[in-house]
N, C-alpha and C positions, 0 to 999 in steps of 0.2 A: 504494500500500500504506500503510495506517495501522495502527499498532500501539500498544497500551496495556498496561502492566502492570496486572493485576487480582488481587485477593485470592482470589477463588473463581469458580466457573463457574455460580453461581446466577443465575436469571432476573432477580432484583432488581438484581444487580450489573451484568449485561450490558445491561439495558434502556436506561439513560440513554445509553450509548455507541452502541447500535444506533439509538436514536431520533435522535441528533445526526448520525450519519454515513451512514445508509442510507436512501434514498428509499423511502417506503411503496409506491410503484408498481413496485418492483423484484420480480424473481423471485429469491427467496432460496434458495440451495442450501447445505445443511449436512449434517452426519452426524446420526444419530438421537439425539443427546444430548437429554434431556428438557427442558432449558432452551431449546434451539433450537426444539423442537417447540412449546413454549408461546409463545415470542416470534414464531414464524413465522406465527401466526394474524393478525397485524396487517399482513401484506404482501399484495400483489396475488396472488402465488402463492408457495408454499413447497414445495419438494421436498427429500427427504433420502434418503440411502443408509443402509443398516443394516449397519454393520461387524460387528455381533454375528452376522449371518447370512452373513458373508464376502462381502458385497456392497460393492463399492468404486466402481462406476459402473453407471448404468442409462441407456441412450440418452445424452442430453446432461446428465444429472444426475450430479454428482460434487462432491467438495470437495477434489480433488487439487491445485488451485492453492494453497489455504491450507496443505495438508499439505506441499507443495513448499517454501513459504516457511519453514514450521516446520523442515523438514529442513535448509535452508540455514542457518538460525539455529543449529541444533544442531551442524552441522559447524563453524561458526565458533567456537562455544563450546568444542568439544573441541579443534579444531586450532589456533586462534589465541589466543582469550582465556583459556582454561583455567579461569577463575573469573569469575563475574559477580555483583557485589554487588547486593543488593536496592536500595540507594541509587541506583545508576547504571544499572539495567537499562533505563530508557527511552532512555538514550544509546546503548546497544548496539542496541536495537530500531531507533533512528533510523538508525544506520549501516547495518545490514543492509537496512532498508527503502530507503535511498538506493541501495544496490547493486542491489536487486531492481527498483526503478523505472527504473533506467538501464541496461537491457539492450536488445538488439536481436534480432529474430527472424532466424534463418538457416535456409534450407531445406536439408535433407539427404535423401539417398536411403538407405533401409535395404537390408540384404542381399537382401531379397525384392523390392526395386524400388519400394516405397511411398515417397511423399514425406512427410517428417516435419519439423515445425518445432522447432528447438532454439534456446533462448534463450542468447545469448552476451553477456558483459560488453562495454560500449563500450570503445573504446581508452582507455588510461590518460591520454593527453594530453587527450582530450575530457572525461574525468571530472574531471581537475584543473581544467580551464577552468570547468566547471559549478560545482565547489566554490568556486572563487575568486569567480565572479560571484554565487553565492548568499549567501556570507558576507562580501561586501564591506560594510564599515561595522560589523562586529562585532569585539570585542576580548575576549580572555579574560585575566583577571588572577588571580593567586594571592591567596587570603585569608590572614589571619594564621596560620591553622592548616593552610596549604598545600592548601586546597581550591580550587575554581575559582569565579570570579564572572564571569558574563557581563555585559558592558557594551555597549550598543548605541550607536553613533555614526551618526546619520543626517543 
């Protein structure tokens, strides 16, 4: 999962990020936002759902994964962070992205007997180990005005 704060949803704003992070040979799946329709033309395939017509999935076409991440971020904002400043929004995105990327699938049976995959967080001890390994060599220091300054020691 990669997240970036953006100022607006215009195609001109999204294009540099999409060009940098998404392979043109991909099958892009989005909602029917006009910017995505315009940008989708540069991909091998582009399918989208039309939420305005109450369409949320069609065969294998959906954007539920992105909406699920958005929901996780919104729950964290309401339940944990309460307020997210524009200055630090990328740090909040990074934390939620880390949690999102470090989940494991677990098979569950529904009441009707169907098999369903549910994503569960990894055990906390494993998450701590990953964090320690990932940030080994980094140090945070306070600035004169009590902000944070990242200093890398390699």
